[in-house]
VOGU-3710 file (C-alpha; in Angstrom, 3 decimals, decimal comma):
1> mqnaeaqiet> 23,291/-58,301/-64,270  21,768/-61,744/-64,705  20,532/-62,678/-68,151  17,723/-64,962/-67,044  14,148/-63,737/-67,170  13,055/-62,343/-63,832  10,306/-64,278/-62,127  9,610/-61,620/-59,499  9,267/-57,854/-59,789  10,054/-55,523/-56,932
11> plagvhrrag> 6,862/-54,108/-55,396  8,358/-50,679/-56,126  8,772/-51,277/-59,875  6,098/-48,733/-60,757  7,649/-46,122/-58,472  11,067/-46,658/-60,056  9,799/-46,537/-63,638  7,911/-43,315/-62,975  11,179/-41,894/-61,635  12,911/-42,800/-64,921
21> akmgvwfgct> 14,877/-45,809/-63,670  16,195/-48,357/-66,145  15,239/-51,811/-64,894  17,199/-55,064/-65,105  17,368/-58,551/-63,630  19,363/-58,909/-60,411  19,212/-61,930/-58,104  16,430/-63,255/-60,323  14,273/-60,189/-59,652  13,413/-57,059/-61,611
31> lpndfgdare> 15,272/-54,224/-59,868  16,738/-50,870/-60,982  19,902/-50,942/-63,099  20,279/-47,231/-62,503  18,298/-44,050/-61,988  20,017/-42,205/-64,828  23,622/-41,822/-63,673  25,390/-44,838/-62,153  28,518/-42,774/-61,496  26,585/-40,307/-59,334
41> eqwfanesva> 24,847/-43,184/-57,581  28,164/-44,750/-56,547  29,256/-41,291/-55,409  26,233/-41,197/-53,087  27,404/-44,420/-51,412  30,920/-43,047/-50,933  30,364/-39,379/-50,116  26,801/-38,901/-48,812  24,035/-41,499/-48,583  22,450/-43,906/-51,077
51> lidknyrayf> 18,981/-45,471/-50,932  18,725/-49,067/-52,228  15,718/-51,261/-53,060  16,612/-54,743/-51,746  13,391/-56,542/-52,566  15,090/-59,737/-53,723  14,871/-61,231/-50,232  12,991/-64,244/-48,881  11,944/-64,407/-45,225  11,155/-67,340/-42,947
61> tftgpdrvry> 10,154/-67,404/-39,281  10,989/-70,399/-37,061  9,264/-71,183/-33,782  9,117/-74,168/-31,440  11,399/-75,438/-28,669  13,768/-77,209/-31,114  14,221/-74,247/-33,495  17,776/-73,395/-32,377  18,993/-76,998/-32,259  17,429/-77,689/-35,653
71> lnailtnnik> 18,927/-74,719/-37,491  22,282/-75,238/-35,816  22,314/-78,772/-37,246  21,772/-77,707/-40,874  23,617/-74,362/-41,141  27,369/-73,807/-41,132  27,606/-71,046/-38,541  26,861/-70,928/-34,820  23,151/-70,350/-34,241  22,870/-71,625/-30,670
81> dlangqgvvs> 24,952/-68,817/-29,156  23,054/-65,949/-30,798  21,702/-63,506/-28,236  18,510/-61,580/-28,837  19,245/-58,706/-31,209  22,126/-60,513/-32,924  22,401/-62,045/-36,379  24,870/-64,226/-38,242  25,455/-65,233/-41,865  25,682/-68,940/-42,734
91> lllnaqgril> 25,623/-71,348/-45,641  23,238/-74,179/-46,324  25,219/-77,072/-47,837  24,274/-80,385/-49,344  25,883/-83,639/-48,194  28,693/-83,107/-50,740  29,535/-79,723/-49,233  28,173/-77,715/-52,188  26,550/-74,363/-51,442  22,756/-74,485/-51,752
101> gevetfadge> 22,162/-71,062/-50,256  23,413/-68,161/-48,195  21,175/-67,357/-45,234  21,140/-64,954/-42,322  19,547/-65,852/-38,998  18,410/-63,382/-36,349  17,563/-64,276/-32,752  14,243/-62,736/-31,740  13,046/-63,992/-28,369  11,045/-67,171/-28,940
111> riflvsylmi> 11,564/-66,943/-32,714  14,376/-67,097/-35,238  14,004/-64,916/-38,303  15,796/-66,184/-41,409  16,578/-64,063/-44,486  17,728/-65,457/-47,843  16,932/-64,999/-51,572  13,659/-65,112/-53,491  15,395/-66,882/-56,380  15,887/-69,957/-54,144
121> rerlaevlek> 12,763/-69,489/-52,009  10,906/-72,625/-53,099  13,944/-74,875/-52,992  15,022/-73,473/-49,646  11,573/-74,091/-48,164  11,655/-77,649/-49,501  15,069/-78,362/-47,951  14,137/-76,768/-44,634  10,967/-78,820/-44,406  12,722/-82,008/-45,507
131> yiimddvtfs> 15,018/-82,029/-42,468  12,220/-81,475/-39,948  11,444/-85,063/-38,904  11,230/-85,536/-35,148  11,930/-81,922/-34,230  9,341/-79,664/-32,600  9,820/-76,853/-35,103  7,376/-74,796/-37,130  8,385/-72,403/-39,866  6,375/-69,970/-41,940
141> ddaekfgtla> 7,243/-68,561/-45,347  6,892/-64,789/-44,948  8,220/-63,700/-48,352  4,930/-62,018/-49,264  4,752/-60,191/-45,951  7,979/-58,172/-45,800  10,262/-56,037/-47,933  13,683/-54,428/-47,446  15,143/-51,011/-48,202  18,624/-49,860/-47,241
151> legpqaadvv> 20,702/-46,754/-46,633  24,444/-46,802/-47,204  27,185/-44,213/-47,035  28,962/-41,878/-44,592  25,782/-39,915/-43,836  23,565/-42,978/-43,382  23,948/-42,784/-39,589  22,684/-39,200/-39,592  19,603/-40,114/-41,627  18,859/-43,149/-39,443
161> keltgadlns> 19,188/-41,015/-36,292  16,994/-38,295/-37,769  14,173/-40,637/-38,755  14,255/-43,269/-35,999  16,397/-42,014/-33,125  18,509/-45,201/-33,420  22,300/-45,091/-33,326  23,592/-47,073/-36,312  27,134/-47,095/-34,958  26,085/-48,762/-31,693
171> lpelgwvdam> 25,100/-51,973/-33,504  27,494/-54,750/-34,585  27,325/-56,186/-38,095  23,925/-57,904/-38,457  22,816/-56,542/-35,102  19,193/-55,408/-35,145  16,614/-53,334/-33,287  12,935/-52,628/-33,800  12,212/-48,953/-34,369  9,708/-46,463/-35,735
181> vssrtsdgat> 10,428/-44,331/-38,786  8,885/-40,974/-38,066  8,125/-38,241/-40,576  5,944/-35,192/-40,873  3,814/-35,172/-44,007  1,470/-32,847/-45,815  -0,831/-33,943/-48,647  0,900/-37,331/-48,696  4,407/-35,911/-49,258  7,270/-36,125/-46,790
191> agkagsdnsg> 8,183/-32,692/-45,484  10,945/-31,604/-43,166  12,814/-33,248/-40,362  11,080/-35,822/-38,191  9,729/-34,358/-35,011  9,584/-30,758/-36,306  6,625/-28,705/-35,135  5,062/-27,489/-38,375  1,444/-26,369/-38,472  -0,738/-28,329/-40,894
201> lseriipcrl> 1,583/-31,350/-40,999  0,597/-34,798/-39,737  3,042/-37,347/-38,369  3,427/-40,764/-39,994  4,886/-43,653/-38,037  6,233/-46,700/-39,883  7,328/-49,667/-37,735  10,537/-51,279/-39,045  13,253/-53,682/-38,098  16,666/-52,048/-38,510
211> vrrfagmefi> 19,621/-54,290/-39,370  23,211/-53,008/-39,411  25,052/-53,914/-42,595  28,250/-52,627/-44,214  28,339/-48,840/-44,044  24,632/-48,451/-43,398  21,295/-49,826/-42,250  18,576/-52,013/-43,720  14,899/-51,412/-43,017  12,713/-54,526/-43,012
221> vernklerlw> 9,094/-53,439/-43,230  5,665/-54,853/-44,007  5,005/-54,918/-47,747  2,032/-52,570/-47,589  4,256/-49,853/-46,100  7,125/-50,161/-48,591  6,103/-47,348/-50,912  5,534/-44,941/-48,039  8,895/-45,854/-46,508  10,672/-45,421/-49,849
231> dvllqatrrh> 9,238/-41,919/-50,123  10,304/-40,976/-46,587  13,836/-42,349/-47,049  14,199/-40,780/-50,495  13,309/-37,333/-49,215  15,713/-37,749/-46,296  18,598/-38,833/-48,521  17,925/-35,884/-50,833  18,165/-33,502/-47,875  21,603/-34,957/-47,150
241> gggpmgykal> 22,857/-34,644/-50,726  22,243/-38,267/-51,687  19,689/-40,260/-53,635  18,696/-43,686/-54,935  21,316/-46,172/-56,164  20,750/-48,905/-58,749  22,465/-52,241/-59,046  25,101/-51,245/-61,619  26,601/-48,939/-59,007  25,884/-51,350/-56,151
251> saqrlvkgvp> 27,666/-54,204/-57,925  30,710/-51,977/-58,421  30,563/-50,831/-54,798  30,505/-54,433/-53,532  33,428/-55,371/-55,776  35,453/-52,444/-54,406  34,868/-53,866/-50,924  35,670/-57,413/-52,063  32,180/-58,705/-51,184  31,087/-61,767/-53,219
261> wfgydfgekq> 27,436/-62,194/-54,210  25,538/-65,456/-53,889  24,244/-66,576/-57,282  27,007/-64,645/-59,037  30,355/-65,292/-57,366  29,470/-68,523/-55,570  26,727/-71,119/-55,577  26,060/-74,812/-56,039  29,203/-75,342/-58,141  31,418/-74,362/-55,199
271> ipheagless> 32,266/-75,567/-51,727  32,945/-72,870/-49,078  36,752/-72,929/-49,338  36,645/-72,510/-53,124  34,389/-69,485/-52,662  36,664/-67,998/-49,969  33,926/-68,094/-47,315  35,607/-70,369/-44,793  36,397/-67,511/-42,362  33,163/-65,511/-42,617
281> hisytkgcyt> 30,388/-68,110/-42,923  31,567/-71,141/-40,923  32,036/-72,045/-37,268  34,599/-74,791/-36,620  33,584/-75,303/-32,976  29,778/-75,583/-33,150  29,444/-79,305/-33,809  27,917/-81,295/-36,660  25,938/-79,881/-39,587  25,068/-81,033/-43,086
291> gqeivervrs> 28,208/-81,014/-45,271  30,605/-80,679/-42,335  32,625/-83,760/-43,247  33,612/-82,243/-46,587  34,373/-78,851/-45,046  36,647/-80,411/-42,415  38,379/-82,602/-44,976  39,207/-79,583/-47,143  40,273/-77,604/-44,095  42,730/-80,304/-43,034
301> rgqvnrrrve> 44,085/-80,605/-46,556  44,816/-76,896/-46,533  44,009/-75,898/-50,117  41,664/-76,319/-53,059  42,505/-76,611/-56,734  40,376/-73,652/-57,797  39,482/-70,601/-55,722  37,684/-67,293/-56,053  39,971/-64,348/-56,769  39,601/-60,601/-57,209
311> llfsgegvpe> 40,546/-59,125/-60,570  41,466/-55,715/-61,958  40,957/-55,501/-65,722  42,939/-53,341/-68,131  41,207/-51,162/-70,689  37,562/-50,091/-70,854  35,828/-53,388/-71,631  33,698/-55,081/-68,964  33,786/-58,890/-69,216  30,545/-60,828/-69,274
321> sgaeltadgk> 29,779/-63,393/-66,596  31,463/-66,650/-67,609  34,145/-64,979/-69,737  37,128/-67,320/-70,106  40,439/-66,493/-68,447  43,594/-67,777/-70,131  47,374/-67,968/-69,731  49,642/-68,689/-72,689  46,515/-69,267/-74,739  45,201/-72,015/-72,462
331> pigyvtraar> 41,971/-71,748/-70,433  42,682/-71,513/-66,696  39,480/-70,105/-65,207  36,534/-67,791/-65,700  34,965/-64,497/-64,625  31,923/-64,591/-62,345  31,046/-60,887/-62,239  32,585/-57,618/-63,380  31,583/-53,961/-63,248  32,881/-50,497/-63,938
341> swfppgvlgm> 33,673/-48,541/-60,795  34,121/-44,782/-60,583  35,209/-44,591/-56,920  37,964/-45,636/-57,387  37,970/-45,781/-61,200  38,549/-49,078/-62,947  36,944/-52,260/-64,211  36,769/-54,721/-61,322  35,657/-58,312/-61,126  35,809/-61,701/-59,506
351> gylgkehrgv> 36,474/-65,122/-60,938  37,966/-68,553/-60,327  41,551/-69,564/-61,027  43,721/-72,604/-60,337  46,415/-72,490/-57,668  49,201/-71,902/-60,231  47,664/-68,579/-61,339  45,905/-67,045/-58,348  48,785/-65,339/-56,547  48,377/-61,582/-56,079
361> gtkvqwsggn> 50,020/-59,776/-58,999  49,563/-62,651/-61,467  48,487/-61,460/-64,913  46,025/-63,452/-66,993  44,139/-62,729/-70,190  40,563/-62,573/-71,407  39,219/-61,829/-74,884  39,188/-58,070/-74,249  42,634/-57,662/-72,700  44,523/-58,427/-69,505
371> atvvefgeal> 43,536/-58,905/-65,881  45,618/-58,806/-62,717  44,883/-60,789/-59,580  44,554/-58,288/-56,718  43,219/-57,857/-53,201  40,838/-54,960/-53,568  41,302/-53,590/-50,065  44,982/-53,019/-50,789  45,209/-52,553/-54,544  42,551/-49,850/-54,853
381> r> 43,668/-47,446/-52,138
//
């Protein structure tokens, strides 16, 4: 959890507090730490289905005949080959190759929809506008217009199918479709399976954009429909033995999967290769973009002095962000993020270490004990 004061509160803050959630600051926004039992919430994501409030997102829409060429020239991944209904994750770099932001772009007919983070919204808008000089491009800041909720877990596909008719498993990662969330309601409360023929119940239709992500689906919806959608999704997850998940459990779940978080595990202090993003966020065949010279120079050199690693901590203590890592009493790196996981059990984290100490199996120390460099996908099976 970030220590800085949140500047933005999720539109669902009142709903969460009334449900007994403990709130915290995540991605610069006030979001739920937990809903009473973080262990159970991580269980939902592993064994049934978890509902997540992801209202830390910023949204921009690009139009104009030069929109594809323009974005392709400032982002690290291949935008020009995106087909309608596809999305891709990229980085926005400065001229020195440092990471200014992580962004996702989605091809949508004559538009490109871009999703990033509210904590960098103003700066991102400034940078995006700065590079528009002779290009026929118009972009709008839609952060106040949309919100995002998500379902994750082995039964997420069943819930998505039940409520929308969409097949989650037919979409690639970051693939998207527009759909309608359908529910039958009585006296304002969600009741029963969508499409059921129950006397006295009225049908509610909520238009959404569905985006495939990890082991689930995100629902991008207009802000004024967020609370209604949360209620519909919550009731559906409850019917499937799941429930809401806060960010203590979500952070642990992402660490188990080895997924780094922008603003926590990488940011403006790093270049892509240091953050371990050179395979997932960069195209090496797309042509020029801002920061490419540095990226190619590091690529040709073959290594960086310091790189992000995955860590398994001994004992029960959970290191704070920035905790020093040492070897033989000498500082050699630091922790970016750590969390307690219950599935599988352990204290997991990420951090940065020099090349002499980042081999898998290397043991280092922090003030609360030892840590071992691991690859989560292998070490935690």
